[in-house]
N, C-alpha and C positions, 0 to 999 in steps of 0.2 A: 504494500499499500504506500502510495507516494505521500511524502510529508506535506502537510497543509501549510500555507503561507499566511502569515499575519503581518499586515502593514501597520506600523505604529507611527502616528503623527505626533511629534514632539520628542526632543532628545534632552530635556532636563533630567533631573534625578528621577522623576517619576517615569518618564518614558524609557530611559535607558535601563533602569532596574526591571521594568516590565519586559523589555526586550531580552534581557539576560536570563531571567527565569523562564520565560516562554521558550527560549532557545534550548535551555537545559531540559525542558519538557518534550523537546523533539520537533518544534515548529520551525519552519523556515522563517526568517525575519527580514523585513524591509523597514529600516529606521529612517524617518524623514524629518528634516528640520530646516527651517528657513535660514538659520545661522550657519557659519562656516565650521562649527564644531559643536560638541555637546556641552551642556550646562553653562551657557553663556548669558543667561538672563537671571531668573530668580534663584537658580542654584549656584550662581558663580561666587558670591562672596557674602553669604548670609552668616548667621551667628555660629555656625559649625557645631551647634550643640545637638546631641542625640538625647532629647529630653523626654525619656520614656515616662517619667513620673509627673512632670509638669506639663500636662497637655490640656489644661482646663479650657473649655469653650470661651471664646472671646465675649460673646453677648451674655451678660450676667446681671443680676439685680444691682450689684455694686457699680458696674459700668453704666447701666441705664440711669442711675442717680447722678452720674457725673456728666451726662450729656449736656445740660445747660452750661456747665463750666467749660466743657470742651468747645462748645459753639462760641464761647466768649474768648477763646484762645488762652485759657488760664490753666491748661493741663500740659505738663512738659512732654508727655508721651504720645498724646492723641491729637489729631487735628481732623476736623470735618468741614468740608466745603459743600454747602447745600447746593443742589442742582435741580433744575426742572426736568432733567433727563428721566424718562419713564422707567428705565431699567434701574436707576438709582433709587427712585421712589418705591418701586416694587421690592427691591432688595432690602432697602432700609426698613420698610414696615415689617418684613418677615424677620429681620435682624432684631428689631425691638421685641417682637412676640417671643423670640427664642431666649430673651433675657429673663423670662419668668423662672422662678426658682426651680420648680419641678422639671421644666423643659431643659434648663441649663444642666441639671444633674444628669438627665438622660443622655444629653450630648456629650458631657465630659466622660461619662462611663463608656460610651461607644468609642470615643477617642482613646480611652485607656486600653480597651480590649485590643484595638488595632495597633497601638504603640507597643504593647507587651509582645504581641505576635511579631511585630517587626523586629524587635530585639532578638527574639528567638531565631528568626530567619537569618539575621546578620551573624549571630553567634555560630550558627551552623556553617555558614559560608567561611567564616574565619577559622573554624576548626578543620576545614577541608583543604584550604588553600591560603597562601600568603598574599595579602593585599597591602599595598603601601599608600596610606592616605592620612598619616599623622593621627591614627586612631589610638585613643587610650581611655580607659575607664577612669574618669577623673572625679566622678560625683558631681553633684550640683547643689549649691547653697543659695537660697533666697534670703536676702537680708532685709530686715525691717527696722525702721526708726520710729514707727508709730504703733503704739500698743493696740489701738482699736483695729488696725489692719491685721496685726498678728493674731488677735483674738478671733477675727473672722476666718483667717486661714487655718486655725486649728481645727475648726469644724470640718473643713475639707480634708485635712490630714486624717482625721478619724474615719471619714467616709472611705477614703482610698484604702485604708487599712482593711476595711470590710470588703473592698473590691479586689484585694490581693496585691496591693501595691504598698510597700513599706516606706514610710518617710519618718524622719526623726525631728522632734522639736528641740531646738538648742537654745540655751541662754547666751547672753553676751560673751561670757568667758569661754564657753564651749565653741562658739563660732570663731573666736580669735585663736583658740588652740588648734582648730581644724585648719584655719587659713590665717596665719600670722600677719599677712599684708593688710588685713582689715584694721589693724591698729592705726592706720594712717587715714582713715575715713574722715571727711570734713565734718560729718554729723554723726554722733555716736549711735551705734545700733543697740537695740533692746533685745534682739534675738533673731533667730532664723529657722528655716526649714531645710533639712539636708536629705538628699536622696543619693544613696551610695551607688545605685545601678546605672545612673546616668553617665554619658560619655561624651567625648568630643572627637571629631574627625572632619576632614575636608571633603565635602560632597563634590567639588570640582575635581579633585584628584581621584576620588573614587569613581566618578563617571568616566574619566579617561582610562582608569584601570580596566573597567568593564569593557569599554570600547576596544581596547588593545587586545583583550582576550578574545573578543568576538570577531575582530577583523581577520584573524587567521583561520576562521571557520568558514568553510564554503557555503554553509547554510545561512550566512548572514550577509546583508548588504546595507551600507549606510549611504544615504543621499542627502548630503548637506548642501547649503545654498539652494534648497529646493522648497518652493512655496506651493502649498495646495491652493488651487483657485476655484475648484468646484468638486462637489461630491455627486457622483452619478448613482442614482437609485432606480431600480426596476422592481416594481411591485413591492415586496417586503424585504428586499436585499439590496446591499450596496454592491455595485458591479465593478466600479473603478473610481480612482481619483484622477482629476485633471490637475497637472502641476506644471510649474515652469520648466520642468525637465521631461515633460511628456506624460503619457498615461501610465498609471501604476494600478496593477490588478492583484488581488489577493483573495484568499478564502474568508478571512475575517479582518476587521479594521478596528484599531484602538485609537482613541482620541486622548492625548495626554499633554495638553498645551496649557498655556496661560489664558487669561481672559480676552486677549486680543483677537483670538480666532473664533470666537463664539458665534459670530455671524454666519460662518460657513455651516455650522450645525443647524441653523435655522432653515437651511435649504432642505433638510430632511425632517423638519418639524419638531426639532429639539430646541427648547428654550431653557437653558441652564440658569438656575438662580445664583449667579456668580458675579462678584464685583471686585475690582482690584483695590488692595490696600498696600500702600507704598511703605517700604521699610528702607533703612539705611545702614551702612557700616563704614568703618575705617579700619585699615590694617597698618600696623607699625611694627618694627622689629621689637621682639620681646627681650627683656633683660632678665637677669637672675632673680629679680624681685617680682617677676610676673606670678600671679596666683596659680597654684597647681590645680585648685578646684575651680570649676566653672561657676561664676558668681552672677547672680541677678540682683540689681539694685531695684527693689520693688517700687520705691518712690518715683524713680525716673523711668522705669521699664527699660533699663539698659543692661545688656548682658556682656560679660567680659570673659573671653576664653583664650587660653594659651594653646595655639595650634602649631605644633612643631616649634620652630624658632620665631614665630610671629605672634602678635597680640591682636586679636580681633575684637572690636568693640561694635556692637550692633544694637539697634533699637528703633523706636518710633513706629507709629501706626497712623498713617495719613490717608484719610478717605477723601481724596481731592480730585477724582476723575481719572482719566486715562493717560495723562501726560507723564512721560518717563524723565522729565527734566529733574536734575538734582537741585534741591533747595539747599543752598549753602548754609543757611542758618541751622538746618538739621545736622549737617556735618559738624558744625561748630558746637552745637549742643552735645553731641556724643563725645567730642574731643574734650570739652570742658568737664563733663561728668567723670571721664576717665582720669583726667589730670588731677582733679580734686580728690577722687577716691583712691586712686592708685598711682601716685605721683612718680614712683620709681619703676613701675611695672614695664614701661615701654619707652622707646626713644621717640617721643611725640613730635620732635622736629623733623623726623624722617618718615613722613607718611608714604607708604608704599602704594597704596591706592585707596580711593573711595568708591562707594557703590550705592546705587539706588535700585531697588527691585520691586516689581509689581506682583504681590502675592494674590493668587486667585482664591477668594474666600466665599464660602457659602454662608447663608444666614445662621446656620447651626454650628459652623466651624468644622463640621464632619464632611469629609470628601464624599464624592459620588463615584461609586465603583459598580459597573455592571452594564447589562444590555440595555440599549436605549436607541429608538428611532428606526431600527431595522433588525432583522434576524441575526445579522453578522456584524453589527456595529456595537462596540463597547466603549464606555467612557471610564477614565481613571483620572479624575480631575477635582479641583477645588480643595487642595490641601492647605492653602493659606500659609501661615507661618511655620507649619509643621511638616513641610514637605520632606525634609531630610530625615526626620524622626520616623515618619510613617511610610517612607517610600518602599522598603522591601516587604512589609506587611501588606501594603496595597498591591504590589506586584504579585505576591503569593495568592491573594484573594482573587485577583483578576485571572490568574492562571487557572485556578480551580473552576472559575465560571466558564472560561473558554473550553476547558476540558469536560465541561458538564459534570463536575464532581461536587460533592457537598463542600461547602465552605470550610476552611480550616478552623473557624471560630464563629461565634455568633456576630453576624454582620448587620443586625438590625441598626437602622439609622444611616447606613451607607448605601443602600439600594436606591436606584433611581426613583422608585415609587415612594420611598421615604421622603424624597425631596419634592414631591408633587409632580414628578415627570411621568407621563402616562406610559402604559406598557408599549413595547416596541412595535406592536402590530396596529396600534391605534392611529 
């Protein structure tokens, strides 16, 4: 029996991990991307954190209460630019509904199931083969300077314990013993939440590692600088893709892109509830004083990670439309927070690069993984800020669906129907 061919649109961390696991399952793969290589947009320079424990849905009661403050520009982490765009209004209204306490718990629990499975898949890969992507199990520490915020977080820690995810509540002294560089914080911390299983690794390097392994395989083809212009559908199936490099035909098709290509899916009747949220990062050379633990400054929503010999500072969540322009004030904000909190951790005068990425976010923060729009069309999309953390678990779930097998874990909340997307034949 001849191998079936799967065409995957999008070569970010979601698309390339999907390609890798599907190839391992025996499918011939055609990987398509408009850029000249993999992981050059949202996966290029994010926070590098594999945050298996800290995967809470963005829309929550506490965030909804902050919306007036955010709209007035008084929140350091978030920005919202109101727009008459119907897609923004539709997404925004659903986002607010997902901020109800019960729904936020369901969303967070779904994300945790996917994250823990993703860790399992990566651990298996690493046990079978050597990969070089500055990976290390660093642990992750969320630091708090406000007692009320820490008290609220304790409730979630207790919930996660019940859901099978261990986190530890640390006092000020325990935080400093765990990460001595916290002594230099400009504002004293009162405590923190520590997750030992969380890790760090560079998704850009990992994507290139996977590509290199697949390129030597005759069952794999990559078509970069290739833009899909039209999806051809006949009755209930996709028959081909029209691209800038000609027609591409496959037995099944996977959509694993950002928000910029959603209009193409509308050609086959799919309207995905996704909107871009812009994030930023700066990368500088790390020093011997760089924190060994990945640290999240909860007040400013800024993450600091030592990735190999570099220090990555990332943060911000700007809901400001589709422009990819870098806002220099956001870069300066990240740099200021890092210099105040970790003054000796990096050589801040030697910025290696800055980045702005558009993360495709669903109202629930839970990605959409499954069949949609046609009998042979699948989506693996909408991972938001958690693409790196959720990538391999999502690819594993997608593979089981294409193989028509039972999902490897409870995937409620991730199915297209869970997101209001009709069955593929409608």
